[in-house]
C-alpha positions as CSV (number, residue, x, y, z in Angstrom):
1,M,-81.4,-13.2,-138.7
2,T,-82.7,-10.8,-141.6
3,E,-84.8,-12.4,-144.8
4,Q,-83.7,-11.3,-148.5
5,T,-86.1,-10.4,-151.1
6,D,-86.1,-8.0,-154.6
7,I,-89.8,-5.8,-153.5
8,F,-91.0,-5.3,-150.3
9,I,-94.6,-4.3,-150.4
10,S,-96.5,-2.6,-147.7
11,G,-100.4,-3.1,-148.2
12,G,-102.7,-5.7,-149.3
13,G,-105.4,-3.8,-150.3
14,V,-106.3,-4.2,-154.6
15,A,-103.3,-2.0,-155.5
16,G,-100.6,-3.8,-153.0
17,L,-102.3,-7.2,-154.3
18,A,-101.8,-6.5,-157.9
19,A,-98.5,-5.3,-157.6
20,T,-97.2,-8.4,-155.9
21,I,-98.6,-10.2,-158.6
22,A,-97.0,-7.9,-161.7
23,F,-93.4,-8.0,-160.3
24,A,-93.6,-11.4,-159.2
25,Q,-94.4,-12.6,-162.8
26,A,-91.5,-9.9,-164.1
27,G,-89.3,-12.3,-162.2
28,H,-89.0,-10.6,-158.7
29,T,-88.7,-12.0,-155.5
30,V,-91.7,-10.1,-153.8
31,I,-93.2,-10.3,-150.0
32,C,-96.2,-8.4,-149.2
33,A,-97.6,-7.8,-146.1
34,D,-100.8,-6.1,-144.3
35,P,-101.9,-5.9,-141.0
36,T,-105.2,-6.8,-142.0
37,P,-106.5,-9.9,-143.4
38,P,-108.0,-9.5,-146.6
39,I,-112.2,-10.2,-146.3
40,T,-113.0,-12.6,-149.2
41,D,-116.5,-13.3,-148.6
42,V,-119.4,-10.7,-148.8
43,T,-121.2,-12.4,-146.2
44,V,-118.4,-11.1,-143.3
45,E,-119.0,-8.3,-141.4
46,G,-116.2,-5.4,-142.6
47,A,-116.1,-6.9,-146.1
48,D,-115.5,-4.2,-148.2
49,L,-119.4,-3.4,-150.2
50,R,-117.3,-0.9,-152.7
51,T,-116.9,-1.6,-156.5
52,T,-114.3,-0.8,-158.7
53,A,-114.9,0.0,-162.1
54,F,-111.8,-1.0,-164.3
55,L,-111.4,1.4,-167.3
56,Q,-110.1,-0.1,-170.9
57,P,-106.1,0.6,-169.8
58,A,-106.4,-0.9,-166.3
59,Q,-108.3,-4.2,-168.1
60,A,-105.2,-4.5,-170.2
61,F,-102.8,-4.2,-167.5
62,L,-104.8,-7.0,-165.7
63,E,-104.8,-9.1,-168.5
64,R,-101.2,-8.5,-169.0
65,I,-100.2,-9.7,-165.7
66,G,-102.8,-13.0,-165.6
67,L,-105.9,-11.4,-163.6
68,W,-108.6,-11.0,-165.9
69,S,-109.3,-14.6,-167.3
70,A,-110.3,-14.7,-163.3
71,F,-112.7,-11.3,-163.3
72,A,-114.5,-11.5,-166.3
73,P,-116.6,-13.9,-165.5
74,H,-117.7,-11.9,-162.4
75,A,-117.3,-8.2,-164.7
76,T,-120.2,-6.3,-165.7
77,P,-119.3,-3.9,-168.5
78,L,-120.0,-0.3,-168.6
79,Q,-121.2,1.1,-171.7
80,T,-122.4,4.1,-171.2
81,M,-121.6,7.1,-168.4
82,R,-124.8,9.0,-167.4
83,I,-124.6,12.3,-165.7
84,V,-127.9,13.7,-164.7
85,D,-128.7,17.1,-163.1
86,A,-131.2,16.9,-160.4
87,G,-130.9,20.2,-159.0
88,G,-134.3,21.7,-159.6
89,A,-136.5,22.9,-156.7
90,E,-137.8,19.3,-156.6
91,P,-135.4,15.9,-156.6
92,V,-136.3,15.1,-160.5
93,A,-133.8,14.7,-163.6
94,R,-133.8,18.7,-165.3
95,A,-130.7,17.4,-167.4
96,S,-129.7,14.3,-168.8
97,H,-126.8,13.4,-171.2
98,D,-125.2,10.1,-171.9
99,F,-121.4,9.5,-172.6
100,D,-121.3,6.2,-175.0
101,A,-118.4,4.7,-175.4
102,S,-119.3,3.8,-179.0
103,D,-118.2,7.7,-179.9
104,I,-114.6,6.7,-179.1
105,S,-114.1,2.9,-179.1
106,E,-115.6,-0.5,-180.1
107,R,-115.0,-1.5,-176.5
108,P,-117.1,-0.3,-172.9
109,F,-115.8,2.0,-170.9
110,G,-114.7,-0.3,-168.3
111,W,-116.2,-3.4,-166.3
112,N,-117.4,-3.2,-163.0
113,L,-116.5,-5.7,-160.1
114,P,-116.9,-5.9,-156.2
115,N,-114.0,-5.4,-154.3
116,W,-114.3,-8.1,-152.0
117,L,-114.3,-10.7,-155.0
118,L,-110.9,-8.5,-156.0
119,R,-109.3,-9.7,-153.2
120,R,-110.5,-13.1,-153.2
121,E,-109.0,-13.5,-157.0
122,M,-106.2,-12.3,-156.1
123,V,-105.4,-14.0,-153.1
124,A,-106.2,-17.0,-154.9
125,H,-103.5,-16.3,-157.5
126,L,-101.4,-15.4,-155.4
127,A,-100.8,-18.9,-154.1
128,S,-99.8,-20.4,-157.4
129,L,-96.7,-17.7,-157.4
130,P,-93.8,-19.4,-156.1
131,N,-91.9,-15.7,-155.8
132,A,-94.4,-14.1,-154.1
133,T,-95.5,-14.4,-149.9
134,F,-98.1,-12.8,-148.7
135,R,-98.2,-12.1,-144.9
136,P,-101.6,-11.0,-143.8
137,G,-101.9,-9.6,-140.4
138,T,-98.7,-8.2,-140.7
139,G,-97.8,-4.7,-140.5
140,T,-94.9,-2.6,-141.0
141,A,-92.9,-1.4,-138.3
142,Q,-90.0,0.5,-139.0
143,I,-88.0,1.0,-142.3
144,L,-84.4,2.4,-142.7
145,T,-83.1,2.7,-146.1
146,R,-79.6,2.7,-147.0
147,T,-78.0,3.5,-150.7
148,G,-77.5,-0.1,-151.7
149,E,-80.8,-1.5,-149.8
150,A,-84.3,-0.5,-147.2
151,R,-84.2,-2.6,-144.2
152,V,-87.6,-3.2,-142.7
153,T,-88.8,-4.5,-139.8
154,L,-92.6,-6.3,-139.3
155,T,-94.9,-6.1,-136.4
156,D,-93.8,-9.7,-136.0
157,G,-90.6,-8.9,-135.3
158,R,-89.3,-10.3,-138.6
159,R,-86.7,-8.4,-140.6
160,L,-86.1,-7.9,-144.1
161,S,-83.9,-6.8,-146.4
162,A,-85.1,-5.6,-149.5
163,R,-83.9,-3.5,-152.7
164,L,-86.6,-1.6,-153.4
165,V,-90.1,-0.8,-150.6
166,I,-93.5,-0.1,-152.2
167,G,-95.7,1.8,-150.4
168,A,-99.4,0.7,-151.2
169,D,-100.4,1.0,-147.4
170,G,-103.1,3.8,-147.7
171,R,-103.6,7.6,-147.3
172,N,-101.8,7.5,-143.8
173,S,-99.2,5.2,-145.7
174,P,-96.3,4.3,-142.8
175,V,-94.0,3.7,-145.7
176,R,-94.7,7.4,-147.0
177,Q,-94.2,9.0,-143.4
178,A,-90.9,6.2,-143.2
179,A,-89.4,8.0,-146.1
180,G,-90.1,11.6,-144.7
181,I,-92.5,12.7,-147.9
182,G,-95.2,15.1,-146.9
183,A,-98.7,15.0,-148.5
184,R,-101.2,17.8,-148.9
185,T,-104.5,16.8,-148.4
186,L,-108.1,18.6,-148.6
187,R,-110.8,17.8,-146.6
188,Y,-114.9,18.3,-147.2
189,G,-116.6,17.4,-144.6
190,Q,-118.3,14.8,-146.7
191,K,-118.6,11.0,-146.5
192,A,-119.8,8.4,-148.4
193,L,-122.1,5.6,-148.3
194,A,-121.2,2.7,-150.1
195,F,-123.9,-0.5,-150.9
196,A,-126.1,-2.3,-153.2
197,V,-129.3,-1.7,-154.2
198,T,-132.0,-4.2,-156.5
199,H,-134.7,-1.9,-158.5
200,D,-137.3,-2.5,-161.1
201,N,-135.7,-0.7,-163.8
202,P,-133.0,-2.3,-165.7
203,H,-129.7,-0.3,-165.8
204,N,-128.5,-1.8,-169.3
205,N,-125.0,-1.7,-168.6
206,V,-125.5,2.5,-168.0
207,S,-123.3,3.9,-165.0
208,T,-125.2,6.7,-163.7
209,E,-124.0,10.0,-161.5
210,I,-126.6,12.2,-160.2
211,H,-126.2,15.1,-159.3
212,R,-128.4,17.7,-156.4
213,S,-126.2,18.7,-153.4
214,G,-124.1,17.3,-151.1
215,G,-122.3,15.0,-153.6
216,P,-122.9,12.6,-156.7
217,F,-125.5,9.8,-156.0
218,T,-124.2,7.3,-158.5
219,L,-125.4,3.8,-159.4
220,V,-123.1,1.4,-161.5
221,P,-124.1,-2.2,-163.1
222,L,-123.8,-5.0,-161.2
223,P,-125.1,-8.7,-162.1
224,D,-128.8,-9.2,-161.5
225,R,-129.8,-10.5,-158.1
226,D,-132.3,-12.8,-157.1
227,G,-134.1,-12.1,-160.6
228,R,-133.7,-8.2,-160.7
229,P,-131.6,-5.9,-162.0
230,C,-128.8,-4.5,-159.2
231,S,-126.4,-1.7,-158.7
232,A,-124.0,-0.6,-156.9
233,V,-124.6,2.9,-155.3
234,V,-122.2,5.0,-153.9
235,W,-124.1,8.4,-152.2
236,M,-121.8,11.1,-151.1
237,E,-123.2,13.7,-148.5
238,R,-121.8,15.9,-146.5
239,G,-120.9,14.3,-142.7
240,A,-123.7,14.5,-140.4
241,E,-126.3,13.9,-143.5
242,A,-124.3,11.1,-144.4
243,Q,-124.2,9.5,-140.8
244,R,-128.0,10.5,-140.4
245,L,-128.7,8.3,-143.7
246,A,-126.9,5.1,-142.6
247,A,-128.5,4.9,-139.1
248,L,-132.2,5.5,-141.2
249,P,-134.6,1.9,-140.5
250,E,-134.8,0.2,-143.9
251,G,-137.9,1.1,-145.3
252,E,-137.1,4.9,-144.5
253,F,-134.0,4.6,-146.1
254,N,-135.1,3.0,-149.3
255,S,-137.8,5.9,-149.6
256,E,-134.8,8.5,-149.0
257,M,-132.3,7.0,-151.4
258,T,-135.0,6.4,-154.0
259,E,-136.1,9.9,-153.9
260,R,-132.1,11.1,-154.0
261,S,-131.9,8.9,-157.4
262,A,-134.5,11.2,-159.2
263,H,-136.8,7.7,-159.3
264,L,-134.7,6.9,-162.5
265,Y,-134.3,3.3,-161.5
266,G,-137.8,2.6,-159.9
267,P,-137.8,2.4,-156.1
268,L,-134.5,1.1,-154.5
269,S,-134.3,-1.4,-152.1
270,L,-131.2,-1.8,-150.2
271,A,-129.6,-5.3,-151.0
272,S,-126.7,-5.5,-148.6
273,R,-126.0,-3.4,-145.1
274,R,-124.0,0.4,-145.7
275,T,-120.9,1.1,-145.0
276,L,-119.6,4.9,-144.1
277,W,-116.5,6.0,-146.0
278,P,-114.7,9.7,-145.8
279,I,-114.0,11.9,-148.5
280,I,-110.8,13.7,-149.2
281,S,-108.3,14.5,-151.7
282,Q,-104.6,13.8,-151.1
283,I,-101.5,14.1,-152.8
284,A,-97.8,13.3,-151.3
285,D,-94.8,15.7,-152.7
286,T,-92.9,13.2,-154.8
287,M,-93.8,9.9,-155.7
288,A,-90.4,8.4,-154.4
289,G,-87.5,8.5,-151.9
290,E,-84.2,6.5,-151.0
291,R,-85.4,2.8,-151.9
292,V,-88.9,3.6,-151.8
293,A,-91.6,4.4,-154.2
294,L,-95.6,5.3,-153.4
295,V,-98.8,3.7,-155.4
296,A,-102.1,3.8,-155.4
297,E,-103.7,5.6,-152.1
298,A,-100.3,6.1,-150.5
299,A,-99.6,8.8,-153.3
300,H,-102.9,10.0,-154.0
301,V,-106.2,10.2,-153.2
302,V,-109.4,11.3,-154.9
303,P,-113.3,11.3,-154.2
304,P,-115.3,8.9,-156.0
305,I,-115.6,10.6,-159.1
306,G,-115.5,9.2,-162.3
307,A,-114.0,5.9,-161.6
308,Q,-110.7,7.4,-161.2
309,G,-109.2,6.0,-158.1
310,L,-108.0,2.8,-158.4
311,N,-107.3,2.9,-162.3
312,M,-104.8,6.1,-161.5
313,S,-103.5,3.5,-159.0
314,L,-102.7,0.5,-161.8
315,A,-101.2,3.3,-163.6
316,D,-98.7,3.8,-161.1
317,I,-97.9,0.1,-161.0
318,V,-98.1,-0.1,-164.9
319,A,-95.1,2.6,-165.1
320,L,-93.2,1.8,-162.0
321,L,-93.0,-2.0,-163.7
322,D,-92.1,-0.6,-167.0
323,I,-89.1,1.6,-165.7
324,V,-87.8,-1.2,-163.3
325,A,-87.5,-3.8,-166.3
326,E,-85.5,-1.1,-167.9
327,G,-82.4,-1.6,-165.0
328,E,-81.2,-4.7,-162.8
329,D,-81.6,-2.6,-159.7
330,P,-85.4,-2.1,-158.9
331,G,-84.5,0.9,-156.3
332,D,-81.9,2.5,-158.6
333,P,-82.5,6.4,-157.5
334,K,-82.3,7.7,-161.2
335,G,-85.3,4.8,-161.9
336,L,-87.3,6.3,-159.2
337,A,-86.9,9.8,-160.1
338,R,-88.3,9.0,-163.9
339,Y,-91.2,7.5,-161.9
340,T,-91.6,10.8,-159.8
341,R,-91.7,12.6,-163.4
342,A,-93.8,10.2,-165.2
343,R,-96.4,10.2,-163.0
344,H,-96.7,13.4,-160.5
345,A,-97.5,15.9,-162.9
346,E,-100.7,13.7,-164.3
347,I,-102.0,13.0,-160.7
348,A,-101.9,16.4,-159.7
349,A,-104.1,17.5,-162.6
350,R,-106.5,14.5,-162.0
351,V,-106.6,15.5,-158.6
352,A,-107.1,18.9,-159.0
353,G,-109.8,17.9,-161.4
354,S,-111.4,15.9,-159.1
355,D,-111.6,18.4,-156.5
356,M,-113.2,21.2,-159.0
357,L,-115.8,18.2,-160.2
358,N,-116.8,17.2,-156.2
359,R,-117.1,21.0,-155.3
360,A,-119.1,21.6,-158.0
361,S,-121.8,18.3,-157.1
362,M,-121.8,19.8,-153.6
363,A,-123.5,23.1,-154.7
364,D,-126.3,23.8,-152.5
365,A,-127.4,27.3,-153.7
366,P,-130.0,27.3,-156.7
367,G,-127.9,29.7,-158.6
368,L,-124.9,27.5,-158.0
369,R,-126.8,24.5,-159.1
370,D,-128.0,25.7,-162.5
371,M,-124.9,27.1,-163.4
372,R,-123.6,23.6,-163.0
373,M,-126.5,22.5,-165.3
374,R,-125.6,25.0,-167.9
375,A,-121.8,23.9,-167.3
376,L,-123.1,20.4,-168.5
377,N,-125.2,20.9,-171.2
378,A,-122.3,23.4,-173.0
379,L,-120.2,20.6,-172.3
380,Y,-122.1,17.9,-174.1
381,R,-123.3,19.8,-177.1
382,V,-120.0,20.1,-178.4
383,A,-118.7,16.7,-180.1
384,P,-115.0,17.0,-180.1
385,V,-115.1,18.3,-176.8
386,R,-117.0,15.3,-175.5
387,R,-115.1,13.0,-176.9
388,T,-111.6,14.5,-175.5
389,L,-113.4,13.8,-172.2
390,M,-114.5,10.5,-172.5
391,R,-110.5,10.1,-173.8
392,A,-109.2,12.1,-170.4
393,G,-111.7,9.9,-168.8
394,L,-109.9,6.9,-169.7
395,G,-106.4,7.9,-169.2
396,A,-106.2,8.6,-173.3
397,T,-104.2,11.2,-174.6
398,G,-105.0,10.6,-178.0
């Protein structure tokens, strides 16, 4: 027996769950499947300890689909983005520049939330939507597309007929592969350590990105923990060094990360386990195929610099949602072609920009690190350029 649905979404991560909620609330019947059940408890092994900074456009979308009221009590505002160069002979700040949201807006740049908590609240919200079905523990085994439908076989043997398949199933997307869509991948030999820390100095809602070599060391504000200021950290290093750091005893790790942080927050103390993630850039050749649309990491992957990743993913969903709303058939080929035109060029520019920033952050040679500092100083000093960069980071064009 074949089950009928308007939209099938492959992938139940944050982007896939957001797409499921958005299209269900728009009146479509939606089935979402993911081979890995979401972990919604921070204490459980395998919980995603990374955080996401939702920038202003993403927050507006979450409000539109009814999620922000669940997220808001747990969100930490990001009022200032601080970029620090610590590329001198010693790992201390030699240049520091604040990009303050008040220069361009009355609101913060964004709001930071833990990824495991996002999944918890989204799964709970899905239960209230009668036309949305979530099937955790079930993957996508096969997709065959025709002019009028896509036929999907799940790993549990169930079969679906959908008018549109949305691939939100990660950088190795089964949907992208089934649609025959290629992707260009850049590998940096880097990995990212993700964890939480407590520290003596308050973060004051400042997100701090410290550049030395190997990649940025970024501290993003979290709510206080046990009466102490707390931050989420993403520490990017070349692969072998990242693995060495991940294996250090906690005391030695605390010492090394405090030094790498240029002592800006005082002594750092590990407040969670450490997780390790590979760093790549990737962009699909197109955003859509017959009865198929790609969103999030199925379409693009960027290094974790400037809070771009998931914000780009939600922009994909907004564009696709608005295009689908204009017609009766969510998988209409003209609409899918418009979706590619609406998103692919901007994504290519953001992937290229993130690649450039990441390569600059990896610089080892003192001369290259000095050039990076001079470029940062020059950009910051020109107020119109500084404001333009901030608006571009938010995804604004005006």
